[in-house]
Backbone as CSV, one residue per row, in Angstrom:
resi,resn,N_x,N_y,N_z,CA_x,CA_y,CA_z,C_x,C_y,C_z
1,UNK,34.432,7.962,-32.577,34.894,8.772,-31.737,33.952,10.194,-32.091
2,UNK,33.957,10.979,-31.191,33.135,12.299,-31.808,34.061,13.816,-31.423
3,UNK,34.403,14.481,-32.329,35.282,15.469,-31.870,34.565,17.003,-31.856
4,UNK,35.136,17.614,-31.166,33.899,18.882,-30.941,34.837,20.273,-31.083
5,UNK,34.280,21.006,-31.597,35.365,22.344,-32.147,34.270,23.536,-32.096
6,UNK,34.776,24.580,-31.749,34.212,26.292,-31.637,33.880,26.242,-33.064
7,UNK,32.557,26.448,-33.171,32.138,26.734,-34.591,32.581,28.414,-34.940
8,UNK,32.648,29.604,-33.989,32.895,30.721,-34.628,34.326,31.452,-34.392
9,UNK,35.194,30.139,-34.174,36.726,30.517,-34.379,37.252,28.975,-34.495
10,UNK,37.182,28.537,-35.295,37.740,27.061,-35.585,39.244,27.095,-35.619
11,UNK,39.854,26.119,-35.209,41.183,25.734,-35.168,41.503,25.077,-36.683
12,UNK,42.559,25.438,-37.154,43.046,24.979,-38.553,43.847,23.538,-38.172
13,UNK,43.831,22.711,-38.966,44.650,21.394,-39.122,45.867,21.421,-38.144
14,UNK,46.795,22.613,-38.348,47.960,22.482,-37.869,48.119,22.666,-36.442
15,UNK,46.912,23.897,-36.160,46.486,24.050,-34.405,46.005,22.709,-33.803
16,UNK,45.107,22.010,-34.652,44.677,20.902,-33.934,45.733,19.887,-33.779
17,UNK,46.425,19.515,-34.422,47.636,18.509,-34.392,48.819,18.844,-33.175
18,UNK,48.817,20.253,-33.211,49.775,20.566,-31.778,48.807,20.523,-30.718
19,UNK,47.784,20.635,-30.534,47.128,21.180,-29.243,47.088,19.677,-28.431
20,UNK,46.889,19.965,-27.416,46.979,18.750,-26.306,45.641,18.159,-26.314
21,UNK,45.270,16.635,-26.318,44.301,16.160,-26.301,44.026,15.454,-24.857
22,UNK,42.612,15.104,-24.912,42.188,14.277,-23.873,41.093,13.601,-23.910
23,UNK,40.657,12.492,-23.408,39.496,12.064,-23.588,38.092,12.777,-22.340
24,UNK,36.876,13.133,-22.986,36.363,13.621,-22.114,35.574,12.430,-21.089
25,UNK,35.330,12.698,-19.788,34.704,11.966,-18.785,33.510,12.257,-18.495
26,UNK,33.235,11.702,-17.327,31.495,12.438,-16.874,31.966,13.778,-15.974
27,UNK,32.896,14.132,-15.742,32.871,15.329,-14.950,32.864,16.582,-15.751
28,UNK,33.209,16.311,-17.074,32.860,17.237,-18.169,31.469,17.693,-18.157
29,UNK,30.611,16.668,-17.896,29.246,17.168,-18.132,28.295,17.286,-16.914
30,UNK,28.764,16.304,-15.780,28.305,16.771,-14.385,29.264,17.187,-13.309
31,UNK,29.120,18.612,-13.745,30.337,19.193,-12.797,29.468,20.581,-12.345
32,UNK,28.078,20.657,-12.800,27.588,21.680,-12.651,26.411,21.736,-11.467
33,UNK,26.569,22.471,-10.598,25.433,22.472,-9.512,23.804,22.474,-10.032
34,UNK,23.777,23.256,-11.229,22.639,23.321,-11.795,22.127,22.095,-12.867
35,UNK,23.183,21.164,-12.862,22.813,19.924,-13.781,22.010,19.085,-12.959
36,UNK,20.723,18.841,-13.186,20.202,17.918,-12.477,20.616,16.552,-12.660
37,UNK,20.931,15.760,-11.430,21.344,14.428,-11.405,20.383,13.672,-10.351
38,UNK,19.735,12.820,-11.028,18.921,11.810,-10.286,19.661,10.444,-9.774
39,UNK,19.663,10.576,-8.587,20.634,9.441,-7.961,19.881,7.963,-8.557
40,UNK,20.638,6.988,-9.050,20.319,5.619,-9.530,19.140,4.966,-8.470
41,UNK,18.992,5.023,-7.246,18.392,4.308,-6.681,16.705,5.069,-6.865
42,UNK,16.753,6.542,-6.886,15.463,7.204,-7.027,15.121,7.047,-8.352
43,UNK,15.864,6.871,-9.199,15.622,6.707,-10.843,14.927,5.366,-10.916
44,UNK,15.128,4.305,-10.476,15.059,2.986,-10.368,13.487,3.193,-9.816
45,UNK,13.387,3.539,-8.442,12.069,3.613,-7.666,10.939,4.160,-8.919
46,UNK,11.284,5.437,-9.539,10.642,6.272,-10.325,10.132,5.600,-11.564
47,UNK,10.980,4.845,-12.220,10.980,4.017,-13.095,9.962,2.668,-12.884
48,UNK,9.968,2.219,-11.817,9.313,0.876,-11.366,7.637,1.633,-11.192
49,UNK,7.405,2.747,-10.380,6.207,3.324,-10.219,5.582,3.778,-11.533
50,UNK,6.464,4.228,-12.615,5.947,4.662,-13.808,5.752,3.410,-15.032
51,UNK,5.942,2.226,-14.188,5.534,0.972,-15.121,6.934,0.990,-16.468
52,UNK,7.912,1.897,-16.160,9.017,1.529,-17.213,9.846,0.549,-16.955
53,UNK,9.936,-0.300,-16.152,10.409,-1.501,-15.401,9.497,-2.197,-14.987
54,UNK,9.232,-3.290,-15.195,8.064,-4.042,-14.529,8.678,-4.549,-13.076
55,UNK,7.414,-4.051,-12.256,7.334,-4.239,-10.462,7.423,-5.792,-10.375
56,UNK,7.087,-6.599,-11.220,6.686,-8.082,-10.953,7.976,-8.523,-10.905
57,UNK,9.174,-8.064,-11.673,10.516,-8.723,-11.579,11.070,-8.914,-9.945
58,UNK,11.619,-10.160,-9.867,11.830,-10.589,-8.446,13.455,-9.847,-8.020
59,UNK,13.190,-8.909,-7.077,14.230,-8.111,-6.285,15.041,-6.804,-7.364
60,UNK,14.092,-6.276,-8.600,14.459,-5.711,-9.369,14.993,-4.449,-8.862
61,UNK,14.559,-3.925,-7.793,14.914,-2.395,-7.442,16.564,-2.881,-6.587
62,UNK,16.471,-3.836,-5.572,18.227,-4.151,-5.208,18.955,-4.558,-6.203
63,UNK,18.597,-5.393,-6.840,19.505,-5.788,-8.134,19.843,-4.805,-9.174
64,UNK,19.079,-3.639,-9.359,19.280,-2.902,-10.185,20.072,-1.560,-9.420
65,UNK,20.193,-1.660,-8.132,20.749,-0.401,-7.425,21.871,-0.887,-6.761
66,UNK,22.610,-1.735,-7.575,24.185,-2.200,-7.128,25.135,-0.980,-7.165
67,UNK,25.133,-0.028,-6.412,25.757,0.960,-6.365,26.738,1.127,-5.468
């Protein structure tokens, strides 16, 4: 588990104990319009083109992109 805290105004242990806590999810990072997100099918196609994924693997594109 990774815990995050504000560096310039850290909470003391008592404040941390009393504060509500939640698990971060993908929306915490992937919610900004400026955040570049590449769709899985395009990412796989680029990886195949760049030889990061072996293009000779049978049905690799369709199997990798079961979204």
